[in-house]
N, C-alpha and C positions, 0 to 999 in steps of 0.2 A: 760898487767895489769898496767905497769908503765905509758904508754902513756895515758891510760884512766884516771889514777889518776892525772897526770900532767895537762891534759886538764880540768879536774874538778876544780883543784886549780886555774888555770888561769881564768876560767869562773867565779868562785866565787869572785876572786879579782877584776875582771873587773866590775862585777855587784855591788860590794860594793862601788867602786869609783864612778860609775855612780849614785848610790843611794845617796851617800854623796853629790855629786855635784848638784843633783836634789833638795835635801832638802835645800842646801845652796841657790840655785837659787830661790827656793820658798820663803824662809824667806827674801831674798834680795828684791824680787819683792813685797812681802807683806809690807816690810818696805817702799819701794819706793811709793807704792800706799798710805800708811798711811801718809807719809810725804807730798806727793803732795796734799792729801786731806786736811791736817792740814794747809799747806802753802796757799792753795786756800782760806780757810776760813779766815785766817789772812789778806790776800790781799783784800778779799771781804769786811771784816769788816772795814779795814783801808780806803778803797775807799768809803764805805758808810758814814764814818765820814765827808768826804768832802761834800757829797750830803746833809747830815743832817745840816751841818753848814750853807749852802746856804738857806735851807728851814727855819731854825730858824730866819735868818735875814729877809727873805721874809714875814714870818708870823708876825714878830714883826712890820714891816712897816704897814701891813694892819690889824693889831689887830685881827688876827685869833687865839685867845688865846686858844681855845679848841685843835686845831691841834698843836699849839705851845707847849702845855704841853706834848703831846705824843712824839714829836720830842726831847724835852729836856730829857725826861726819857730814850728814846732809845739811845741818844748820851752818856748819863751818864753811862748806862749799858755797852755799847760797849767799852767805855774807860776803865772801870774797868776790863773787860775781857782782853783787850789788855795789860794793865799794870800788870795784875796778872800772865801772862805767862812769862817763862824764856826768857830773851832777849840777843841778841848778844851785843858786846861792842858798835858797831856802832849805833844800835837802842837805847841802854841805854843812849848814849851821846845826841841823838836827844830828847829823852823824859825828861832826867834829867840833861843834861849838861848846863853849863852857856850860851853857845852860842845860843841854840834854846829853851831849857827848855819847850818842848811841853806840858808836863804834867801840868805845872803851868798855861800855856796859856789856855789850854782846860778847866781847872777847873774855872779860872777867867771868861772865856767866858760863861760857864754854870751858874756861880754865878749871873752875870748880867742878863742873860736870865731869870733865876728864879725870880729875884727881879722885873724885868719888868712884868712878868706874875702875881706875887702876888700883887704888889703895883702900877703898871702902871707908874713906875719911868721913867721919861724922860731921866735922865742921863744914866741909864742902857740901855735904848733903843739906845741912841747915841753911847754908847760903842759897843753894838752888831753890829750896822751898820758899824761903822768905822773899827772894827777889824776883821770882817768876812773874808775879802779878804786876810788880813795878815795871819790869821789862816789857810786859805786854802793852802797858800804857804808852811807853815811848815808841814801841814798834807800830802801834796804831797811828801815832802822829806821822810816821814815815809813810804808812799806807795812804793816809788822807792826802798827803802832799803829792804822792805818785798819782792818785786818782785825779786830783785837781789839775796837775800839769798835763795829764793825758787828755782831759777834756778841753783844756786851753789849746793844745796842739791841734786837736780835731776841729775846734771852732775856727782857728786861723785858716786851715786848709779848706774848710767848707766855705769860708768867706771868699777865698781866692777862686774856688770852683764856681761860686755864684757870679763873680765878676766875669769869669770866662764865659759862663752861660749867657749872661746879659749881652756881652759883646758879640757872641756867636749869633744870638737871636736878632740883634740889630743888623749884623752883616747879612743874615739870611733875608731879613725884611727888604733891605736895599737890593739884594740880589734878585729877589722875587719881583720887586717893583720895576727894576731897570733892565733885567736880563731875561728872567723866565717868563714873565707875562708877555713881552713882545715875541719871544721865541715860541711860546705856547700858541699865540695867535697864528703865527706862520705855520706851525706844525699842524694845528687844527685845520687851517685852510688847505694845506697840502694833503692831509689825511682824508678830508672830505672829497677832494679831487680823486685821490687814489681809490676810495670806496666806490665812487661813481664809476670809475673806469673798470674796477673789478666786478661790480654788479653787472655792468654792460657786458663785460667779457664772459662772466658766468652765465648770463642769460643766453648769449650766443652759443656757448658750449652746451648748456643743458637742453636747448631747443634743437640741437643738431640731430638729424636722423641717423647719423653715424656715431659709433662709439668713439669718444675722444679720451685718450689716456696720455697723461704726461708723466715723465720720469725725471728724477733729479740725477745728479752726477753719480750717486750710489745705486742707481737703477731702482730706487724706491718710488712707488706710485704716489704722485702728488694730486692728480686729478683723475676722477672716475665718474663720468657723467651718467645720466639716467639711461641712455641707450646702452652704455657699457653694462649697467646692472641688468637690463633686459636680455642682452645677448649672452653674457657669461654667467648669469644667475647668482653672482656674488653680491653681497651688500657693500656699501661704501666703507663701512666700519671694518669689514674683512679685508679690504684691499688697500686703503689709504695708509701711507707711511710704512708700507711693507714691500719687500723686494719679491713680488710674486708674479712679475710679468712673464717669466719663463714657464710658469705653471699653466698659463692660459694660451701662450704661443709656444709651440714646441721648440726645443733647443736647436733643431735643424735650421730654423729660421734665425739667423744671427743678426740681432738688432744693433750690434756694435760695429758691424761691417759697414764702412762708409759707402760702399757700392750700393747698398740697399736704400740709401737716402734719396729723397726726391724722385722716387720711382714707385709706380703703382704695380703691386705684385699680388698674386694669389697664393694663399697659404692655407694651412689647416690649423684650427684652434680647438681648445678644450674648454667646456663649461664646467661648472661646479660638480655636476653629476658624472663627469668623466666622459661625456659624449663629444665625439669629434664632429666638427662642421666646417664647411669651407668659408673662407673670408677673403675680402680684398683689402689690402693694407698698404698704406703709404706712410713713410717716416720723414720727419723733419727735425731740425735742431733749432734751439732758441739761442741766438747770440746775445740777446739783451739781458736775459735773466740767467745768471750763473747757476741758480738752484734748479732751473728747469733745463735739462740737457737734451731730452728727446720728446717729441710730440708724435704720437701714433694716432692715425685716422683709420678706423676699422669699419668695414661694412660687412654685415652678414649676407652672404650670397647663396644661402641654402635654397630659398625659393627659386632663385634664378637658375641654379644648377638643376633643381628638381624639374622646373619647366623645360629645361634643355633636354633632360633625360626622357620626360614624357613625350616631348615633340620627336625626339630621336626614336622612341619606342613606336610612336604612332606612324612615323615615317617608315620604320622597318616593316610594320604591319601592312601599310599601303604598298610599299615596294614588293613585299612578299606576295601580296594578293595579285599585283600586276604580273609578277614573275610567274606565279602558278597559272594565271590565266593564259600567259604566252605558252608555257609548257603544255598546258591542256590543249591549246589550239594546235601546237606542233605535233603532239603525240597521238591525238585521237585518230587521225587518218592512218598513220603507220600501224597503230594497234588494231584498227578495224581491218586493215589489209592482212596483218598477221593472223587475225582470227579467221578471216575468209580463207586464207591459205591452208590453215589447219583443217577447216571443213572440207576443202577441195581434196587435200591429201587423203583424208579419211574415206572419202567417197571413191577414190581411185584405187585404193589398196585393199587387199583382203588379209594383209599381215596383222594379226591380232596385237602384236607388240607395238607396231607403228601406230595402230589405231588408239591404243592405250596412251602412248606418248602424246599424240595430238590432242586427246581429251585433256590430259594434264596441262599441256601448253595453253589450251583455251581457258582453263580455270585461272592460270597465272595471268593471262592477258586481261581477263575480266577483273581480277583483283587489282591489277595496276590501274585499269580504267576507273574502277570504283574508288581507289585511293586518291586519284587525281580529283575526282568529283568531290570527295569529302573535304580535301584541302581547299578546293576552290570555293565550296560553300562556306567553310569556316572563316576564310579571310575575305569573303565578299562583303562589301559594305551594304548594310540593310537598314531599313527605316524601322521606327518603333511600330509595334503592332501588338495585338492580343495573342498570346500563345501560352502553351503549357510548358512549365520548366523541364518536363521530360525531354522535350525537343533539344534543349540546350545541353542537357546531360549526355544524351546519345550522340550529339554532334561532337562533344569533346572526347568521348570515349572512342569514337571512330578514329580520331587522330592518335590517341594514346594506345590503341589496341596492340600494336606491334611492340611498343616500349614495355608495356605491362608483361607481355609474354616473354620478351627478351630477359627481363629481370625476375621472371618467375613469381610475379606478384599475383596473389589470389584476389580477385575482384568480387566483392559481395554487394549485390544491389537489392535494396528493399524499397521499392518505389510503389507508392500508393497515393496518387493525387489525381483528382479530376477537375480541379479548379484552375482557371486560366488567370494570367496576370498580364499587365500592360507594360511594355518596355521593349528593349532590343535583345532578341534571342541570341545574337552573336556575342554581344557583350557579356551575357550571363555564361555562355559557353567558354569564353576566354577566362572568366573567373574560375570556373570549375577546372579547366585545364591547368591554370596557374597553381591552384591548391594541390591538385593531384601530382603535378610535375614536381612541386616542392617536396612532397612526401616521397616520391621516387628517388629524388636526389639524396635525401637523408637516408633512405633505406640502403642505397648503394654506398654512401659514405660510411655508415655505421655497420655495414655488412650484416644486416638483420637476417636471422634464420626464419624461414617460413613467413615471409612478409605478406601482409594483407592490407587492403584498403576497402572500407565499407562505405557505401553511399546510401543514405536514407532520405526519402522524400515522402512527407505526409502532410495532411491538412490539419489545421487547428481552427478554432473559432475566429481568430483574427489574422493569422498568418499562414502562409505555406512555409513549412519548415524543411530546409535542405541542410543536411549535415554530412560531413565527410570526415572520417576518422581513420587512423592508421595505427600500426604497432611499431613505429620507428624510434621510440624512446622519449618522445615529448619535446616541448619547446624549452630551450635553455636560456631564453631572454627573460629578465625580470626588471620591472613588472611585465607580465605577459602581454598586456595590451600594447606595449611598445613595439611589438612585432609589426604593427600596422603603420609605424612611423617610417618616413622615407630613409633610405640608405642604411636601414637597420637589418643587417644580414649576418648570419653565422656560418654561411656556406664556405667551404674550402675553395671551391672553384669560383672563377670570376662571375660576379652577379651585379645587376644594376641596383638591387636593393629597393626597387619601387614596385614590384609585382603585387604584393599584398596591399601596399599603399594605394595603388591605382584601383585594386579590387574594392577597397573600402569606399573610395570616392565614387566609383561607378554604382555600387549598391545604394549609397546614400542619395546621389544626385539623379540617377536614372530610374531607380525603383522605389525611392523613399523607404528603403529597407535598412536592416542592421546586420552587421557581420561581427561575430564574436569568436574568440579562441580560448581554449582551455586545455589543460593537461588531464589525461585520463590514465587508467592503468595501462602501462606499457607504451603509451603513445600520446598523440595529440588529436584534438577534435575541433573542427571549424563548423560553426552553425550560422546559416544565413536565414534571416527572417524576411520573407517577401510579403508585403501587404496584398490582400485579395484585389 
């Protein structure tokens, strides 16, 4: 406590002395400038008197009376100013002393100049011409005295300024020795401690697997760690010291609402490309540092949500397969019974109309039985095997047959392949179904006239090439390959947005193949390359 109080007293005393010396130096400098300015004016006026004296003599010789009048008036005014200012003894003796008596000579010179101007008096003209050079000698004496006194005044004030400077330097020396050096040591020690604390804090923040963003009281971003850069695709330079938090977290999520603090919530964020993605966010406030008002801890949960969607989709497939198996089990006996009844009625009757109706009913029953079998095969879990892709295409088309007819879609098949591949035939069937189903959805949404879907299957030296194209207007996503990214859908109806993403994963992981998308004339084309 004593050391702190003693330091404060020394600091205040040193500042007071410096302030006093600074004020003194300021006034001394102001006085120096004022005196120099005044002395310069006096020297200038005194020197001008010499020039005017010559000009009066010159104008008197050549009778330039108009210009003579102006010079007489100017010399008279200047002389009045010079004699009205307080003079030193030396100057006073020059102007009013018996030896020079410059005041009397100037007035007499002006008297004759005026008389010549008014009356064209020849004697006055002679006086002006004879005495102009003598007057110049006396005026020169006054100019020299003005110059000497101006220099003396400047030297005195400069000397005072030197004393002030020396005293200021001495004060600063003692201030540095007894105040700033001890203070500097304390500041350096504290600075080193703070640097170590900050480095440790930064290391923790930068190594975090979550995005850490801190905001000041003006909601400007003060911290934007590496994970935040990875998640939001902005550089630190683009975000630091800018109020851009609401650009990456939608306005619907109110960061200023105290109810959102200290709670883990899920929200939707935007990256630099304008892409939306799910996040988990928690907010906290900093009570220690007033500059840091809010700390946001953000986790990108896109993969987590994607896995949930994939598991959900897989669960749906599994549940659907089980449900179809149950339906098939429950329906087969009644359908067989109905088919037997139709055959029995046909044998018992001779009515041609009834016979025709029973035959139609038998066809409907067979179609229902075949449809159940198709769905059961499609959703049945199968192992990897060697198969021809034609099997998968036909399997998917059996499911889509009624939908294609309902939407009046013309199906064109150009299938020419004899090479088998290794993989899961049901998985490939799901991919074909997903692509064609997407085309049908867009055809319905865009109300395409004369819709068509073309399936091509052919062999090449390295791959079996399966392509599916439509005339539904093309893919509206840019860049086009982003269509295979999860949750990237342009459909108006609810969609998981993972159908094509899962197709890409299956083609890559199960078949070591490639799937590509491109826009063609009037539509889109998906090409699947399956290695032999």
